[in-house]
N, C-alpha and C positions, 0 to 999 in steps of 0.2 A: 606582455604577460609571458611568464615562463612556460616551457613546454610541458604542460600538465594536461592529461586527458580528462575531458569532462563527459560523463555519460548519464543517461536517464533511461531507465527501463520502463517500457510501456506494456502493461499486463493485459490491457483491454478493459480495465476498470476505469471508473470515473475519475479517481484521484490522480493516477499517473497521466491520464489523458489531459486533465486540466493543468497539471504541473508542466507538461510539455508546452502547452499553449502559453502559460504564464511565463516560463523561462524565455521562450522565443520573443515575447513581446516586452517583458519588463527588463530582461537582461540580455539584449542582443549582442552585447560586447563579449559574452561567453559563448565560445564555439562548442555547443553541446552536440554529442553524438547520441541520437535517439536509437534505441534498439528494442527488439522483442525476441522472445524465445518461444517458438511454436512447438506445442506438444503434438500437433496433428489431431487433437481432439477438442478443439475449441468450437464454440458456437459460431454460426455464420455471422451473427451480430457483432462478434469480436473482430472478425476479419473486415467487416464493413466499417467499423470504427477506425481501424488502423489505416484503411484506404483513405478515409476522410482526413485523418490527421496528416497523412503524407502530403495532401494538397495544401492544407492550412499552414503547415510548418515550412513549406517550401523546400524541403529536403526529404530524401528517402529515409524511412525507418529501417535500420540495418537488422538483418536476421542473424542472431547468434545461434549457430547450429550445435545441437547436442550429439548428432550422429552424422556419419558419412552415408547418405542414402544410397549411393551407388554401390557401396560395399556391404550394405546390410540386407539380409533376406527379408526383413520386415518392411512394411509400407510407410511407417511413420515412427517418430521417436517413442511414443508411448508403447506401441507393440514391441519395439526393439528392446526396451528396458524391462518390459514385463517378461519377455522371454529370458533375458539375462538373469532376472530374479526368480527363475523357476516357475513362472506362470502365476505367481502370487500377486493379488491385488494390493495396491498401496492402501494404507490406513493411517489413522491418527497416530498410531504408535510405530509405524514403519513408512515414513513419508519419502520413499525413494523417488517419487514423482517430482517433488520440488527440488530435491538434491540433484538428481540426474538431469532433469530437463530445464531447470531454471538457474540454480546457483552454480553448478559446475561449468556449464558453457559460458556463463558470465565471467567467472574467475579465470577460465582457460583463455578467453578472448583478451582479457586485460593483461594476463601474464604478470610481469614485474614492473610494468609501467606505472609511474605515480599517477593516481586517478582519483578524481572527485566524483562520487556517485550521488545524484540528486534524487531524494526519496519523497514521495507524496503523502507522508503522514500529515494529517490536518491539525490545525490548532485546537480543534475541539475533541481530539483523541488523546487517550492516555496510554500510549504504547510507543515503543522505541522502533519497532520494525527490524528488518534484517541488517545486521552489522557484520561485514566481512572480517574474518580473523586475519586476513592478509594485511600486513602493515602498510602496504603501498596503496590501499584503497581506503578513502575517507568518505563517510556519509554526511550529507548536508540536508537539512529539512527546511526548505524555503517557506512553507506554509505556517510554520510554528513561530511563536514568540522567541523560543530558544532554538536557533538553527543548528546548534552543535549537538553532537552525539554524546552519549553518557560517558564514554571513555575519555573524551576531551575535557568535559566538565569536571570529572573526578580529578584529573591531573591539574587542571587550571586552578581549581578551588582548594587544592591540598593546603593544609596548614603550613607546610614548608614553603609555599609559594606566595605567602602573604606580602612579604617585602617587595617582591616583583610587581604584584598587582598595585600596591600603593604607589610605587615609583612611576608606573606607567599611567595610572589615572592622573597623577599630578602633571606628568609630562604631556599627555594628550589633551588635557583640559585645564590648563593653568588658571583660566579665568572663570571656570565653572564652579558653581556652589557645591563643593565636594564634602562638606563636613558630615552630612548624613551618610553619604555613600561610603566614605572612609571608615565611619563607625562600623558599618556592616562588614567591610573588608577586614578590619582589624580584629573582629570577633572570630575566634577559632571555631571550627566545626566541632560540635560535641552533641551528646544526646539532647541537650537543651537548645541547640541551634544547629539543626541538621544541614546537610549539603543542599537539600531541596529548598529549605527555608532561606538559606543564604543566596542561592541562585535566584529565587523568585524576588527577593529583596533588591538585588542588583539589577535584575531585568526591569522591575517596576520603577526603579530610580531613573534609568536611562538606557534603553535597549541599544541604541546605536553606539553610545560610549562604551558600554559593556562589550559589544562586538569588536570594537577597535582594540580594546585591551586584550581580548582573547586572540585577535589576529596577531598582535605584537608577540604574545606568548608563543603562538604556533610557529613563529619565525625562529624560535630557539629549539624547535623540534624537527623531526623528520616527516611530520604530517604533510601531505601534498598541498594543502591550503597555505602552509607556511612557506612554500617554495614560490608562491605567486608574488608579483610586484604589486598587484592591485586585485581586490576582490569585491565586486560591487554588492555582493550579498550582505556585507557588514553594514550597509546602509538600510537593511531590511528592518521595518518595524510593523509590518502587516501581520495580522493573525487571520487566517482564512479557515472558515468552517464549511460545513456541508452545503449551506445555501450559496456561499460564494463559489463553490466548485460547480454547482449546477448553473450558476450565472455565467461563469467563464465559458462553459461548454455551449450554452445557449447563444451568448453574444458572438462566439467565434463562428457559428454556423455548423459546427461539428455535431452539436446536440448531445443529449443524454444517451448513453448506450441503450439500444432498444430493449434489452432484456430487463432494464430497471423500470420501464414504463408499466404502470399498473394496468392490469387486464381484469375485467369483470368476470366473476364466476357465479354460478348459482348452486345452492345447496338446500336440501329439504331438512327442516328442523321442526319437529313436533307437528308435522303435516303442513307446515308453511314453507313457501319458497322464499329464501333469503338471497340477497345479492351481496357478495363480498368482492374484494380485489386481491389479486396476488401478482407477484413478479419475482424475478430472480434477484438475489441480494449481492451476488458476487460475480467476478469474472473467473477465468480458469476453465478447466475441462468441464464438458457438459455433464459428466458423471462424477463430479467432485464429491467425495465422501463426507465433506463438511456441510453439504446441502441439508436444509431443513426438509421435513416431510412434505410440506406444502410446495417446496421448490421442485421436488420429484414429481408431484402432481402437475405443476406448471410444465415441466419437461414432457410429461406424458401427453398433455393436452395441446401443447404448443409445438412440440417437436416429437411426434410419436415414433418417427423413424429412428431418432437418436435414443429414445427410451428403449426401443427394441434392441438397438446396438449395445446399449449398456447391459441389458439382460444377458446377452451372449457371453459376457465376461464372467458372469457368476457361475460358481460351481459349489459343490458340497463343502460347507465350512468357510467359504470365502464369498461374501456378499458386500455390496456397497454400503448397505445400511444394516441395521439389526435384523430386519425382515427382508426376505428375498423380494426382488422387484416384481416377480410374477405374482406374489401375494399382494404387494402394495397397489398394483394396478387393478385389482378386482373392484367392481363398482361400489360394493358396500364399504370397502376400505377407503376408497377415494372419498366417498361421502362422509365417512367418519373423520378423515383428516381435514376436510373442508369445514366440517361442523366445528371441530376443535379450534381451528384457525379463526373462523368467523366469530365464535364466542369470545376467544381471547382478545381479538383486536377490537371488539365492540363492547367490551366489558366496562370501559370508562364512559363517562357522560359524553354526549355528542360534542360539546364544545372542547373537550380534551381528548377526543377519540384518537386512537393510533392511526397515523397516516402511513402511506407507503414509504415516505422518507424515514419515518421512525422504524419501520420494519428493517430497512437497510442498516440503520445505525445499530439496532439491536443485534443483528447478525454479525457485526464486525468484531465481536468479542472472540469469535472462533475462526480459525483458518490460518493459512500461511501468508505472511505479508508479501512474499515475492509474487504470489499469484493474485492477491486480493486487491491491492491498491490500484 
């Protein structure tokens, strides 16, 4: 195999943890460097997960550092970059946290080395995730039916590339029944036959054969995968969803990150005591501004010391959420948030009631992919 760097970032979330285990077991021929980027403000449960993975993977997870601690007056990366940013908190419109503590150290560590980055976007998700703008870094998605990134697919399925695709389908599968596949290939992309429709048609026809033709195409480009002599992921035809991710974690002994596990809470509604369940839906900093209100209540009740630490960062005009955390922690406000959460999650009939896994899936629509997966 050519000298290409293979990396997999572990955020502390379920998907990246499961992908690390999956790659180590399903593709041991690929020498993956596992890494993490520590913000200094992670939950204890995140550090526990990484320690367990170190043991299961049989190799250390490398720390990509965002600061030189010895030469920084601050104690950790988050406080360092907050000072650099004039003391302003990060927000959905100013995500310096992700840029400075996740993406920049990753790209600095990689430099100009041809690199394949494995990303834990699942087969039941409809998002692309972070794609580096550096040409030497190529993202691969092993859990999806389509393992290739959008930029690769756009170039591969370009109408100008039709003859190449026909030639290589015939070259790679001369005895294969290609009539239907070639009909799809020969049909140009247009408003009546979009890129997505063409992609899905070819994937549905034969995933492995499609991957082999894409691999042949990449060899005509500067993409890192094209520099490989062999790439075992082109034999991939698995599609892994959230249940598969939990299964991988359970079977490995690593287990589900503890903050995902449902915890019972009580709430008074119309004079009656009701029992609901809550958990955290994401990895990342314990004060992540993408958290739902019920997750702030979870933090308040499960990690009151961290909740108080989050309060210390707030000042006039700059709060983690719309309302200051000092207001959110008041008993009447906590009860109101629990009541809304309980009613929302129990609105459906019992047989189709929202589960804690559904809560996680619902929350995945917001957040930074680099911190979340």
